[in-house]
RODO-2510 file (C-alpha; in nm, 4 decimals, decimal comma):
residues 137
     n   res          X          Y          Z
     1     m    -4,8323     1,2378     4,8814
     2     t    -4,4764     1,2543     4,9049
     3     a    -4,2574     1,1879     4,5775
     4     r    -4,0174     0,9264     4,5439
     5     r    -3,6870     0,9782     4,4401
     6     s    -3,5311     0,6982     4,2058
     7     d    -3,1814     0,5478     4,3005
     8     d    -3,0610     0,5504     3,9355
     9     e    -3,1076     0,9441     3,8667
    10     g    -2,8261     1,0539     3,6756
    11     s    -2,7472     0,7183     3,5457
    12     i    -2,8493     0,7809     3,1856
    13     l    -2,5781     1,0490     3,1580
    14     l    -2,3316     0,8151     3,2319
    15     l    -2,4498     0,5418     2,9770
    16     t    -2,4553     0,8356     2,6906
    17     i    -2,1091     0,9509     2,7768
    18     g    -1,9846     0,5665     2,7821
    19     y    -2,1895     0,5233     2,4460
    20     a    -2,0130     0,8340     2,2871
    21     v    -1,6670     0,7370     2,3738
    22     l    -1,7433     0,3844     2,2354
    23     a    -1,8710     0,5442     1,9404
    24     l    -1,5810     0,7736     1,9076
    25     a    -1,3248     0,4652     1,9606
    26     l    -1,5174     0,2781     1,6724
    27     v    -1,4991     0,5675     1,4290
    28     f    -1,1080     0,6441     1,4801
    29     v    -1,0315     0,2639     1,4278
    30     c    -1,2467     0,2658     1,1132
    31     v    -1,0862     0,5650     0,9815
    32     d    -0,7593     0,4392     1,0421
    33     a    -0,8519     0,1146     0,8783
    34     t    -0,9573     0,2832     0,5895
    35     s    -0,6561     0,4866     0,5607
    36     l    -0,4299     0,1605     0,5873
    37     y    -0,6405     0,0096     0,2751
    38     l    -0,5929     0,3066     0,0779
    39     a    -0,2263     0,3265     0,1678
    40     q    -0,1850    -0,0563     0,0713
    41     k    -0,3729     0,0338    -0,2585
    42     r    -0,1187     0,3190    -0,3274
    43     v     0,1742     0,0739    -0,2797
    44     d     0,0505    -0,2067    -0,4990
    45     a    -0,0213     0,0855    -0,7836
    46     v     0,3515     0,1870    -0,7344
    47     a     0,4554    -0,1500    -0,7483
    48     d     0,2589    -0,1928    -1,0841
    49     a     0,3824     0,1074    -1,2542
    50     a     0,7435     0,0379    -1,1712
    51     a     0,6931    -0,3217    -1,3179
    52     l     0,5523    -0,2195    -1,6108
    53     a     0,8287     0,0627    -1,6614
    54     g     1,1010    -0,2179    -1,5675
    55     a     0,9566    -0,4215    -1,8355
    56     d     0,9656    -0,1549    -2,0980
    57     g     1,3497    -0,1592    -2,0381
    58     f     1,4241    -0,4065    -2,2728
    59     t     1,6854    -0,4663    -2,5541
    60     v     1,5805    -0,5779    -2,9023
    61     t     1,8166    -0,8637    -3,0461
    62     v     1,7613    -0,9771    -3,3907
    63     d     1,8961    -1,3104    -3,4942
    64     g     1,8336    -1,5821    -3,7698
    65     a     1,5308    -1,6837    -3,5747
    66     g     1,3667    -1,3345    -3,5677
    67     a     1,3404    -1,0511    -3,3325
    68     a     1,3405    -1,1054    -2,9472
    69     a     1,3202    -0,8645    -2,6618
    70     t     1,5271    -0,9411    -2,3916
    71     l     1,5315    -0,8027    -2,0122
    72     t     1,8358    -0,7464    -1,8066
    73     d     1,8426    -0,6922    -1,4355
    74     d     2,0201    -0,3585    -1,4683
    75     g     1,7587    -0,2395    -1,7496
    76     v     1,4856    -0,3346    -1,5238
    77     r     1,6304    -0,1698    -1,2221
    78     a     1,7193     0,1506    -1,3937
    79     q     1,3622     0,2117    -1,5261
    80     a     1,1894     0,0825    -1,2141
    81     a     1,4177     0,3202    -0,9879
    82     d     1,3676     0,6281    -1,2017
    83     l     0,9821     0,5836    -1,1596
    84     v     0,9764     0,5128    -0,8048
    85     a     1,2249     0,8110    -0,7533
    86     a     0,9906     1,0332    -0,9540
    87     l     0,6496     0,9257    -0,7538
    88     g     0,8241     0,9600    -0,4454
    89     t     0,5802     0,7693    -0,2234
    90     a     0,7669     0,4402    -0,1683
    91     t     1,1036     0,2909    -0,1758
    92     l     1,2459     0,0388    -0,4128
    93     v     1,3691    -0,2809    -0,2496
    94     s     1,4202    -0,5118    -0,5511
    95     a     1,3836    -0,5029    -0,9249
    96     e     1,4873    -0,7888    -1,1415
    97     t     1,3995    -1,0224    -1,4216
    98     p     1,3727    -1,3753    -1,3327
    99     d     1,3632    -1,5172    -1,7141
   100     g     1,4622    -1,2588    -1,9260
   101     v     1,0938    -1,1519    -2,0373
   102     s     0,9332    -1,0419    -1,6994
   103     a     1,0015    -0,7726    -1,4655
   104     r     0,9516    -0,8397    -1,0946
   105     v     0,9699    -0,5342    -0,8781
   106     t     0,9358    -0,5037    -0,4804
   107     v     0,8588    -0,1784    -0,3117
   108     t     0,8047    -0,0631     0,0473
   109     a     0,6305     0,2222     0,2340
   110     t     0,5341     0,3112     0,5967
   111     w     0,2160     0,4029     0,6939
   112     h     0,1324     0,6281     0,9747
   113     p    -0,2436     0,6554     1,1193
   114     p    -0,4192     0,9637     1,0607
   115     i    -0,5698     0,9430     1,3803
   116     l    -0,4055     0,8049     1,6839
   117     a    -0,6048     0,5522     1,8732
   118     l    -0,5456     0,2992     2,1446
   119     f    -0,5921     0,0138     1,9352
   120     v    -0,3766     0,1201     1,6203
   121     p    -0,0079     0,0530     1,5903
   122     e     0,1841     0,3398     1,5365
   123     g     0,3439     0,2432     1,2002
   124     v     0,2962    -0,0331     0,9706
   125     a     0,5485    -0,1390     0,7030
   126     l     0,3767    -0,2024     0,3833
   127     r     0,5197    -0,4186     0,1004
   128     a     0,4146    -0,5104    -0,2662
   129     t     0,5547    -0,6847    -0,5412
   130     a     0,4492    -0,6880    -0,8979
   131     t     0,5393    -0,8671    -1,2309
   132     s     0,4872    -0,7300    -1,5525
   133     r     0,5727    -0,9263    -1,8748
   134     n     0,7077    -0,7948    -2,2395
   135     a     0,5767    -0,9637    -2,5510
   136     l     0,7249    -0,8846    -2,8951
   137     r     0,5300    -1,0334    -3,1871
***
């Protein structure tokens, strides 16, 4: 009896290579997505810290009604700029006080993927805004 040869000989190797390429692409995209998420969290943390520092730039005024802590745009901007410059991971976009007791700070940074993939953009602008209030009691 003669042995019959199958027409699909070698097709398992092609399927395995195709699966490996697909799996690697998925891993690369997951690594980049995780890196983007962590970079956004870092920018959020910088904005939070800068807003907290800006809220510490208050001036205490005492009058007949009692003491009050008031913020100025210049005071908030100076405190936030010092902190953002010390960290060096983001750029200060704006720092202001909308009502005299809150400090609102916006920072930005650019994220670059650690692993270049076909479906991931080269650079993404990240932006975060945080607000912090001071209270004098």
